[in-house]
C-alpha atoms as an extended CHARMM CRD file, in Angstrom:
* protein
*
       146  EXT
         1         1  UNK       CA              0.0000000000        0.0000000000        0.0000000000  PROA      1               0.0000000000
         2         2  UNK       CA              1.3860000000        3.3990000000       -0.9190000000  PROA      2               0.0000000000
         3         3  UNK       CA              1.7680000000        6.2610000000        1.5160000000  PROA      3               0.0000000000
         4         4  UNK       CA             -0.9360000000        8.1630000000       -0.3300000000  PROA      4               0.0000000000
         5         5  UNK       CA             -3.5970000000        5.4510000000       -0.1710000000  PROA      5               0.0000000000
         6         6  UNK       CA             -5.1370000000        6.7300000000        3.0660000000  PROA      6               0.0000000000
         7         7  UNK       CA             -4.9780000000       10.4510000000        2.3500000000  PROA      7               0.0000000000
         8         8  UNK       CA             -7.8900000000       12.5380000000        1.1990000000  PROA      8               0.0000000000
         9         9  UNK       CA             -7.3900000000       14.5870000000       -1.9010000000  PROA      9               0.0000000000
        10        10  UNK       CA             -9.1730000000       17.8890000000       -2.4060000000  PROA      10              0.0000000000
        11        11  UNK       CA            -12.3810000000       17.7120000000       -4.4000000000  PROA      11              0.0000000000
        12        12  UNK       CA            -11.8260000000       18.4390000000       -8.0640000000  PROA      12              0.0000000000
        13        13  UNK       CA            -14.5760000000       19.8380000000      -10.2800000000  PROA      13              0.0000000000
        14        14  UNK       CA            -15.1530000000       16.3310000000      -11.6490000000  PROA      14              0.0000000000
        15        15  UNK       CA            -15.2430000000       14.4770000000       -8.3380000000  PROA      15              0.0000000000
        16        16  UNK       CA            -18.5530000000       13.3000000000       -6.8950000000  PROA      16              0.0000000000
        17        17  UNK       CA            -18.4860000000       15.3380000000       -3.6950000000  PROA      17              0.0000000000
        18        18  UNK       CA            -17.3300000000       18.5560000000       -5.2950000000  PROA      18              0.0000000000
        19        19  UNK       CA            -19.8620000000       21.3850000000       -4.9740000000  PROA      19              0.0000000000
        20        20  UNK       CA            -19.3850000000       21.8100000000       -8.7180000000  PROA      20              0.0000000000
        21        21  UNK       CA            -21.2620000000       18.5560000000       -9.3880000000  PROA      21              0.0000000000
        22        22  UNK       CA            -24.9990000000       18.0950000000       -8.9630000000  PROA      22              0.0000000000
        23        23  UNK       CA            -24.5120000000       15.4240000000       -6.3120000000  PROA      23              0.0000000000
        24        24  UNK       CA            -21.9090000000       17.4810000000       -4.4850000000  PROA      24              0.0000000000
        25        25  UNK       CA            -24.0510000000       20.6310000000       -4.4780000000  PROA      25              0.0000000000
        26        26  UNK       CA            -27.0140000000       18.6200000000       -3.1940000000  PROA      26              0.0000000000
        27        27  UNK       CA            -24.8840000000       16.9320000000       -0.5210000000  PROA      27              0.0000000000
        28        28  UNK       CA            -23.5070000000       20.2570000000        0.6940000000  PROA      28              0.0000000000
        29        29  UNK       CA            -27.0410000000       21.6590000000        0.8500000000  PROA      29              0.0000000000
        30        30  UNK       CA            -28.2810000000       18.6160000000        2.7850000000  PROA      30              0.0000000000
        31        31  UNK       CA            -25.4020000000       18.7600000000        5.2840000000  PROA      31              0.0000000000
        32        32  UNK       CA            -25.6740000000       22.4720000000        6.0090000000  PROA      32              0.0000000000
        33        33  UNK       CA            -29.4760000000       22.4320000000        6.1000000000  PROA      33              0.0000000000
        34        34  UNK       CA            -29.5290000000       19.3860000000        8.3630000000  PROA      34              0.0000000000
        35        35  UNK       CA            -26.9580000000       20.9420000000       10.6790000000  PROA      35              0.0000000000
        36        36  UNK       CA            -28.9600000000       24.1420000000       10.8220000000  PROA      36              0.0000000000
        37        37  UNK       CA            -32.1390000000       22.1950000000       11.5610000000  PROA      37              0.0000000000
        38        38  UNK       CA            -30.4360000000       20.2600000000       14.3650000000  PROA      38              0.0000000000
        39        39  UNK       CA            -29.0730000000       23.4780000000       15.8660000000  PROA      39              0.0000000000
        40        40  UNK       CA            -32.5250000000       25.0790000000       15.7800000000  PROA      40              0.0000000000
        41        41  UNK       CA            -33.9920000000       22.0590000000       17.5520000000  PROA      41              0.0000000000
        42        42  UNK       CA            -31.2290000000       21.5910000000       20.1160000000  PROA      42              0.0000000000
        43        43  UNK       CA            -30.8450000000       25.2700000000       20.9690000000  PROA      43              0.0000000000
        44        44  UNK       CA            -34.2900000000       26.6540000000       20.1150000000  PROA      44              0.0000000000
        45        45  UNK       CA            -34.5670000000       28.6270000000       23.3590000000  PROA      45              0.0000000000
        46        46  UNK       CA            -31.2470000000       30.4800000000       23.2970000000  PROA      46              0.0000000000
        47        47  UNK       CA            -31.2230000000       30.8760000000       19.5040000000  PROA      47              0.0000000000
        48        48  UNK       CA            -34.8350000000       32.0700000000       19.5270000000  PROA      48              0.0000000000
        49        49  UNK       CA            -33.9310000000       34.7840000000       22.0220000000  PROA      49              0.0000000000
        50        50  UNK       CA            -30.7270000000       35.6830000000       20.1940000000  PROA      50              0.0000000000
        51        51  UNK       CA            -32.4300000000       35.9790000000       16.8060000000  PROA      51              0.0000000000
        52        52  UNK       CA            -35.8230000000       37.2400000000       17.9630000000  PROA      52              0.0000000000
        53        53  UNK       CA            -37.6160000000       34.3730000000       16.2620000000  PROA      53              0.0000000000
        54        54  UNK       CA            -39.0620000000       32.6060000000       19.2910000000  PROA      54              0.0000000000
        55        55  UNK       CA            -38.5430000000       29.0840000000       20.5490000000  PROA      55              0.0000000000
        56        56  UNK       CA            -41.6450000000       27.5450000000       18.9480000000  PROA      56              0.0000000000
        57        57  UNK       CA            -40.8010000000       29.0530000000       15.5770000000  PROA      57              0.0000000000
        58        58  UNK       CA            -37.2940000000       27.6080000000       15.6530000000  PROA      58              0.0000000000
        59        59  UNK       CA            -38.5830000000       24.1660000000       16.6530000000  PROA      59              0.0000000000
        60        60  UNK       CA            -40.9840000000       24.2300000000       13.6920000000  PROA      60              0.0000000000
        61        61  UNK       CA            -38.3130000000       25.5010000000       11.3150000000  PROA      61              0.0000000000
        62        62  UNK       CA            -35.8140000000       22.9630000000       12.6770000000  PROA      62              0.0000000000
        63        63  UNK       CA            -38.1930000000       20.0790000000       11.9550000000  PROA      63              0.0000000000
        64        64  UNK       CA            -38.9110000000       21.4400000000        8.4890000000  PROA      64              0.0000000000
        65        65  UNK       CA            -35.2010000000       21.8020000000        7.7480000000  PROA      65              0.0000000000
        66        66  UNK       CA            -34.4210000000       18.2840000000        8.9340000000  PROA      66              0.0000000000
        67        67  UNK       CA            -37.1150000000       16.8060000000        6.7100000000  PROA      67              0.0000000000
        68        68  UNK       CA            -35.9160000000       18.8720000000        3.7660000000  PROA      68              0.0000000000
        69        69  UNK       CA            -32.2970000000       17.9050000000        4.3940000000  PROA      69              0.0000000000
        70        70  UNK       CA            -33.2520000000       14.2210000000        4.3510000000  PROA      70              0.0000000000
        71        71  UNK       CA            -35.0700000000       14.6620000000        1.0270000000  PROA      71              0.0000000000
        72        72  UNK       CA            -32.1600000000       16.5630000000       -0.5300000000  PROA      72              0.0000000000
        73        73  UNK       CA            -29.7230000000       14.0020000000        0.8620000000  PROA      73              0.0000000000
        74        74  UNK       CA            -31.7870000000       11.2120000000       -0.6890000000  PROA      74              0.0000000000
        75        75  UNK       CA            -31.3200000000       12.8860000000       -4.0710000000  PROA      75              0.0000000000
        76        76  UNK       CA            -27.6090000000       13.4420000000       -3.4510000000  PROA      76              0.0000000000
        77        77  UNK       CA            -26.8940000000        9.7480000000       -2.8800000000  PROA      77              0.0000000000
        78        78  UNK       CA            -28.4350000000        8.7390000000       -6.1990000000  PROA      78              0.0000000000
        79        79  UNK       CA            -25.9300000000        8.0380000000       -8.9310000000  PROA      79              0.0000000000
        80        80  UNK       CA            -27.7510000000       10.4640000000      -11.2520000000  PROA      80              0.0000000000
        81        81  UNK       CA            -30.2810000000       12.5700000000       -9.3800000000  PROA      81              0.0000000000
        82        82  UNK       CA            -33.3390000000       13.1940000000      -11.5650000000  PROA      82              0.0000000000
        83        83  UNK       CA            -33.3770000000       16.6250000000      -13.1650000000  PROA      83              0.0000000000
        84        84  UNK       CA            -36.9460000000       17.2590000000      -11.9860000000  PROA      84              0.0000000000
        85        85  UNK       CA            -35.8910000000       16.5630000000       -8.4000000000  PROA      85              0.0000000000
        86        86  UNK       CA            -32.8800000000       18.8690000000       -8.6360000000  PROA      86              0.0000000000
        87        87  UNK       CA            -35.0370000000       21.5980000000      -10.1700000000  PROA      87              0.0000000000
        88        88  UNK       CA            -37.5120000000       21.1830000000       -7.3100000000  PROA      88              0.0000000000
        89        89  UNK       CA            -34.6730000000       21.6450000000       -4.8110000000  PROA      89              0.0000000000
        90        90  UNK       CA            -33.5140000000       24.7770000000       -6.6450000000  PROA      90              0.0000000000
        91        91  UNK       CA            -37.0700000000       26.1490000000       -6.6530000000  PROA      91              0.0000000000
        92        92  UNK       CA            -37.6230000000       25.4110000000       -2.9610000000  PROA      92              0.0000000000
        93        93  UNK       CA            -34.2980000000       27.0490000000       -2.1340000000  PROA      93              0.0000000000
        94        94  UNK       CA            -35.2940000000       30.1900000000       -4.0380000000  PROA      94              0.0000000000
        95        95  UNK       CA            -38.6940000000       30.2700000000       -2.3190000000  PROA      95              0.0000000000
        96        96  UNK       CA            -36.9020000000       29.9010000000        1.0440000000  PROA      96              0.0000000000
        97        97  UNK       CA            -34.7290000000       32.9310000000        0.2370000000  PROA      97              0.0000000000
        98        98  UNK       CA            -37.7440000000       35.0960000000       -0.5770000000  PROA      98              0.0000000000
        99        99  UNK       CA            -39.8040000000       33.8700000000        2.3860000000  PROA      99              0.0000000000
       100       100  UNK       CA            -36.9010000000       34.4100000000        4.7820000000  PROA      100             0.0000000000
       101       101  UNK       CA            -36.6270000000       38.0430000000        3.7830000000  PROA      101             0.0000000000
       102       102  UNK       CA            -40.4000000000       38.5740000000        3.7590000000  PROA      102             0.0000000000
       103       103  UNK       CA            -40.7540000000       36.9060000000        7.1820000000  PROA      103             0.0000000000
       104       104  UNK       CA            -38.0550000000       39.1670000000        8.5610000000  PROA      104             0.0000000000
       105       105  UNK       CA            -40.0840000000       42.2130000000        7.5990000000  PROA      105             0.0000000000
       106       106  UNK       CA            -43.6490000000       41.0090000000        8.1480000000  PROA      106             0.0000000000
       107       107  UNK       CA            -43.8680000000       38.2210000000       10.7320000000  PROA      107             0.0000000000
       108       108  UNK       CA            -40.7530000000       38.1120000000       12.8440000000  PROA      108             0.0000000000
       109       109  UNK       CA            -39.3940000000       40.6990000000       15.2280000000  PROA      109             0.0000000000
       110       110  UNK       CA            -35.6930000000       40.0220000000       14.7690000000  PROA      110             0.0000000000
       111       111  UNK       CA            -33.0180000000       41.3200000000       17.0610000000  PROA      111             0.0000000000
       112       112  UNK       CA            -29.8830000000       42.8730000000       15.6150000000  PROA      112             0.0000000000
       113       113  UNK       CA            -28.4230000000       39.3680000000       15.4050000000  PROA      113             0.0000000000
       114       114  UNK       CA            -31.5610000000       38.2300000000       13.5830000000  PROA      114             0.0000000000
       115       115  UNK       CA            -31.2370000000       41.0880000000       11.0940000000  PROA      115             0.0000000000
       116       116  UNK       CA            -27.7490000000       39.7940000000       10.3280000000  PROA      116             0.0000000000
       117       117  UNK       CA            -28.4780000000       36.0390000000       10.4910000000  PROA      117             0.0000000000
       118       118  UNK       CA            -31.6510000000       35.8830000000        8.3860000000  PROA      118             0.0000000000
       119       119  UNK       CA            -30.1980000000       37.5520000000        5.2610000000  PROA      119             0.0000000000
       120       120  UNK       CA            -26.9100000000       35.6600000000        5.7450000000  PROA      120             0.0000000000
       121       121  UNK       CA            -28.6360000000       32.2730000000        5.7980000000  PROA      121             0.0000000000
       122       122  UNK       CA            -30.8040000000       33.3600000000        2.8620000000  PROA      122             0.0000000000
       123       123  UNK       CA            -27.6200000000       34.2110000000        0.9380000000  PROA      123             0.0000000000
       124       124  UNK       CA            -26.1800000000       30.7550000000        1.6790000000  PROA      124             0.0000000000
       125       125  UNK       CA            -29.3840000000       29.1030000000        0.4480000000  PROA      125             0.0000000000
       126       126  UNK       CA            -29.2810000000       31.2760000000       -2.6800000000  PROA      126             0.0000000000
       127       127  UNK       CA            -25.6980000000       30.0850000000       -3.2150000000  PROA      127             0.0000000000
       128       128  UNK       CA            -26.8740000000       26.4700000000       -2.9900000000  PROA      128             0.0000000000
       129       129  UNK       CA            -29.4650000000       27.1810000000       -5.6940000000  PROA      129             0.0000000000
       130       130  UNK       CA            -26.8180000000       28.7780000000       -7.9210000000  PROA      130             0.0000000000
       131       131  UNK       CA            -24.4000000000       25.8680000000       -7.3940000000  PROA      131             0.0000000000
       132       132  UNK       CA            -27.1220000000       23.3300000000       -8.1760000000  PROA      132             0.0000000000
       133       133  UNK       CA            -28.3090000000       25.1790000000      -11.2790000000  PROA      133             0.0000000000
       134       134  UNK       CA            -24.7440000000       25.6820000000      -12.5190000000  PROA      134             0.0000000000
       135       135  UNK       CA            -23.9040000000       22.0170000000      -11.9280000000  PROA      135             0.0000000000
       136       136  UNK       CA            -26.9780000000       20.9330000000      -13.9060000000  PROA      136             0.0000000000
       137       137  UNK       CA            -25.8920000000       23.1340000000      -16.7980000000  PROA      137             0.0000000000
       138       138  UNK       CA            -22.2740000000       21.9830000000      -16.5750000000  PROA      138             0.0000000000
       139       139  UNK       CA            -23.4010000000       18.3670000000      -16.7170000000  PROA      139             0.0000000000
       140       140  UNK       CA            -25.6000000000       19.1760000000      -19.7200000000  PROA      140             0.0000000000
       141       141  UNK       CA            -28.7510000000       18.1130000000      -17.8900000000  PROA      141             0.0000000000
       142       142  UNK       CA            -30.6430000000       21.4070000000      -17.6310000000  PROA      142             0.0000000000
       143       143  UNK       CA            -33.1390000000       20.3600000000      -20.2880000000  PROA      143             0.0000000000
       144       144  UNK       CA            -33.9800000000       17.0690000000      -18.6130000000  PROA      144             0.0000000000
       145       145  UNK       CA            -31.6130000000       14.9090000000      -20.6340000000  PROA      145             0.0000000000
       146       146  UNK       CA            -30.5080000000       11.7870000000      -18.7780000000  PROA      146             0.0000000000
């Protein structure tokens, strides 16, 4: 066995777990979304106070995010995620971005930290949508070709 056999190499644009591939972009989305959902559930009280979102709201959002992360992760583990599924993820991510910003202005009473966190997380979700869309195009699958 060579000395390099047990070392990890950085993800290249063509590697499966690279954010530049459809599967990699989906996996990154699932991991971050799932982690966020777990944090909202585990620390709903302190985070609710910090962000001005309320404990119950963060529990609900945490459960929603965990379910979504599982669905996105299920797509990410497929050898070739279906284009319709990836497009649905992109669409949901874009809706999340808009609803996050609307909720900040209409429904929530965010603290200063909330006014920073909500747009920041919306920007990350928007980045996921861009990565997923770009990966679909790069792989030549944006028109639904297998």
